[in-house]
C-alpha positions in Angstrom: 117.5 191.3 44.9 116.4 187.7 44.1 113.9 186.4 41.6 110.3 187.0 42.3 108.0 184.4 43.9 106.3 183.9 40.6 109.6 183.1 39.0 110.5 180.7 41.7 107.2 178.9 41.4 107.6 178.6 37.7 111.1 177.3 38.1 110.0 174.6 40.6 107.1 173.6 38.4 109.4 173.2 35.4 111.9 171.2 37.6 109.2 168.9 38.8 107.9 168.3 35.4 111.4 167.6 34.1 112.0 165.1 37.0 108.7 163.4 36.3 109.4 163.1 32.6 113.0 161.8 33.3 111.7 159.2 35.8 109.0 158.1 33.5 111.2 157.8 30.5 114.5 156.7 32.0 113.8 155.6 35.7 116.7 157.8 36.8 115.0 158.8 40.1 114.5 155.3 41.3 118.0 155.0 42.7 117.5 158.3 44.6 114.2 157.1 46.0 115.8 153.8 47.2 118.6 155.7 48.9 116.1 158.0 50.6 114.0 154.9 51.7 117.1 153.3 53.2 117.8 156.4 55.2 114.2 156.8 56.4 113.6 153.1 57.3 115.3 153.3 60.8 113.2 156.3 61.6 110.0 154.4 60.5 111.0 151.5 62.6 111.7 153.7 65.6 108.4 155.4 65.3 106.6 152.0 64.9 108.3 150.4 68.0 106.0 152.0 70.6 102.9 151.0 68.6 104.1 147.4 68.4 105.2 147.3 72.0 101.8 148.6 73.1 100.0 146.0 71.1 102.2 143.2 72.4 101.9 144.3 76.0 98.1 144.5 75.7 98.0 141.0 74.2 100.2 139.7 77.0 98.1 141.3 79.7 94.9 139.9 78.1 96.5 136.4 77.9 97.7 136.6 81.5 94.3 137.6 82.7 92.8 134.7 80.8 95.3 132.3 82.3 94.6 133.5 85.8 90.9 133.2 85.3 91.3 129.7 83.8 93.7 128.7 86.6 91.2 129.9 89.2 88.4 128.0 87.5 90.4 124.8 87.3 91.4 125.1 91.0 87.8 125.6 92.1 86.9 122.6 89.9 89.6 120.5 91.5 88.4 121.5 95.0 84.9 120.5 94.1 86.0 117.2 92.7 88.2 116.5 95.7 85.2 117.2 98.0 83.0 114.8 95.9 85.7 112.2 96.0 85.9 112.4 99.8 82.1 112.0 99.9 82.2 109.1 97.6 84.9 107.4 99.6 82.9 108.0 102.8 79.8 106.5 101.2 81.9 103.5 99.9 83.2 102.9 103.4 79.7 103.2 104.9 78.4 100.8 102.3 81.2 98.3 103.1 80.4 98.5 106.8 76.7 98.0 106.1 77.3 95.1 103.8 79.5 93.5 106.5 76.7 94.0 109.1 74.2 92.5 106.7 76.4 89.5 106.0 76.8 89.1 109.7 73.1 89.3 110.4 72.3 86.6 107.8 74.7 84.2 109.5 73.4 84.7 113.1 70.8 82.5 114.7 69.7 85.1 117.2 67.3 88.0 116.4 69.1 91.3 116.1 68.6 95.0 115.6 70.9 97.6 114.0 71.8 100.7 115.9 74.0 103.7 115.2 76.6 105.0 117.7 75.7 108.5 118.9 78.6 109.3 121.2 81.8 107.6 122.5 83.4 107.9 125.9 86.8 106.2 126.0 88.0 107.5 129.3 90.6 105.1 130.9 88.2 104.6 133.8 85.0 104.4 131.8 84.6 102.9 128.3 81.0 103.5 127.1 79.1 104.4 124.1 75.5 105.7 123.5 73.4 104.2 120.8 70.1 105.4 119.2 68.0 102.5 120.3 66.2 102.3 123.7 63.3 100.6 125.4 60.8 101.8 122.8 62.9 99.9 120.2 63.2 96.8 122.3 66.7 97.4 123.9 67.1 96.2 127.5 69.8 96.2 130.1 72.3 93.3 129.7 71.6 93.0 125.9 74.8 92.0 124.1 76.1 94.0 121.2 78.4 93.0 118.3 79.5 94.4 115.0 80.8 92.8 111.8 84.2 91.9 113.5 83.2 90.8 117.0 81.7 91.5 120.4 81.4 95.1 121.4 79.8 95.2 124.8 76.4 95.1 126.5 73.6 97.5 127.3 74.2 99.1 130.7 71.2 101.5 130.8 68.2 101.5 128.6 66.3 104.7 128.2 63.2 105.3 126.1 65.0 106.4 122.9 68.7 105.6 123.6 70.9 103.3 125.6 74.2 103.4 127.3 76.5 100.6 126.4 79.4 99.2 128.5 82.2 98.2 126.2 84.2 95.0 126.8 87.3 97.3 127.3 85.8 99.0 130.4 87.8 98.1 133.5 84.7 96.9 135.3 83.7 94.5 132.6 84.7 90.8 132.4 83.6 88.3 129.8 83.7 84.5 130.0 85.6 83.3 126.9 87.4 80.4 125.5 90.4 79.9 123.3 89.2 78.5 120.0 92.2 76.4 119.3 92.4 74.6 122.6 89.0 75.1 124.2 90.6 76.7 127.3 88.1 78.8 129.3 89.2 82.0 130.8 88.0 85.5 131.6 88.6 88.6 129.3 88.8 91.7 131.5 88.8 95.3 130.3 91.8 97.4 130.8 90.5 100.9 130.0 92.2 100.8 126.6 90.0 100.1 123.6 92.6 97.9 122.0 93.7 95.8 124.9 92.1 93.1 127.1 93.6 90.9 129.8 93.0 87.2 130.0 92.9 86.2 133.7 93.8 83.0 135.6 95.7 81.2 132.8 98.4 78.8 134.3 101.8 79.1 132.7 101.7 75.5 131.5 98.5 76.1 129.4 98.8 76.1 125.6 98.1 79.7 124.6 100.1 81.8 122.1 99.9 85.0 120.1 97.5 84.8 117.2 95.0 82.6 119.0 91.4 83.8 118.7 89.1 83.8 121.7 85.3 83.7 121.6 82.4 83.9 124.0 82.0 80.7 126.0 78.3 81.2 126.7 78.9 80.8 130.5 76.9 83.2 132.6 73.9 83.2 130.3 74.4 86.8 129.0 76.4 86.5 125.8 75.6 83.6 123.5 78.5 81.2 122.7 80.8 81.3 119.8 81.0 85.0 119.0 84.5 86.2 118.3 86.0 88.5 120.9 89.7 89.2 120.5 93.0 87.9 119.3 95.8 87.1 121.7 98.7 89.5 121.2 101.1 88.8 124.1 101.9 85.9 126.4 104.4 86.3 129.2 105.3 83.5 131.6 107.2 84.8 134.6 108.9 82.1 136.8 107.4 81.9 140.2 104.0 83.5 139.3 100.9 81.4 139.5 99.4 82.8 136.2 100.7 83.9 132.9 100.3 87.5 131.7 98.2 87.3 128.6 96.8 90.2 126.6 94.5 90.3 123.6 93.2 92.9 121.1 89.5 93.2 120.6 88.4 92.3 117.1 85.5 94.8 117.1 87.7 97.9 116.8 85.9 99.6 119.6 87.2 103.1 118.9 86.2 103.0 115.2 82.8 101.4 115.0 79.8 103.5 113.8 77.1 100.8 113.7 76.4 97.9 116.0 74.0 94.9 116.2 72.0 94.3 119.3 71.4 90.5 119.9 68.3 89.1 121.4 69.1 85.7 122.8 66.3 83.3 123.6 66.3 84.1 127.3 66.5 87.8 128.1 68.4 88.6 131.3 67.1 91.0 134.0 70.4 92.7 134.6 73.6 93.3 132.8 76.5 90.9 133.3 79.0 93.3 134.8 81.9 91.5 136.5 84.3 93.3 138.8 87.5 91.3 138.4 89.5 90.4 141.5 92.7 88.4 141.8 91.1 85.4 143.6 88.3 84.8 141.1 88.2 81.3 139.5 84.8 81.5 138.0 83.0 84.7 136.7 80.7 86.3 139.2 77.8 88.7 138.5 77.7 92.0 140.4 74.6 93.9 139.8 75.0 97.7 139.2 
């Protein structure tokens, strides 16, 4: 039979008091405490790892969400700035075109009117545009049109609020022109392509070469003289043929224009100058529509 509980309690109390007195007086328990702490430390670390991992993971998730939100905001801002940049570029191009038209208008002797192109029809068999100026604005059939680069065409039909314009590239259109460098007169005929005209009835011996600029000659009374039309791009002289094959590129960029100028020469014609080219023509003829 062992000691009673009271005896055990008293013994433990005395032992505790003795250890406390020994530690206080001689620091004998310090080494034991250090050894126990060394043994317990891995357990403390193992217990603390889940807590630290949870805190780190929470921080990483929060940081990732912030980065995703910031990335989304920056991407939206970039899209918005790109859209604004495109708009600014479009406005800059429009201002450039309008300045060119204004510069052109200040150099011209003939009265003029600015019009915007509403639609474009560049079918190989019909090269026409529609502009937002009609009879109520002073437009009339046969009225010549230019832009900042050169001759565009002439009004084919004039309605109250809009007009149909026949481009110089239309296969049924022919324009009396001359080569600026030599003064040679010829006929610029449309081919159905907005970037190609044919110059008719030029003998092989004539002095024409790529790079020559052709302008309106003023013959026919429809287009005033000295307006640039095209640049010669190809000259082919085939032995045995009566005429050279000469092609030119319109200066007016017929497939890219957005604004045009309507000229009003001193004498307004009654009908448009639409010339149907044939192989035997030596002088331009008018064929009324």
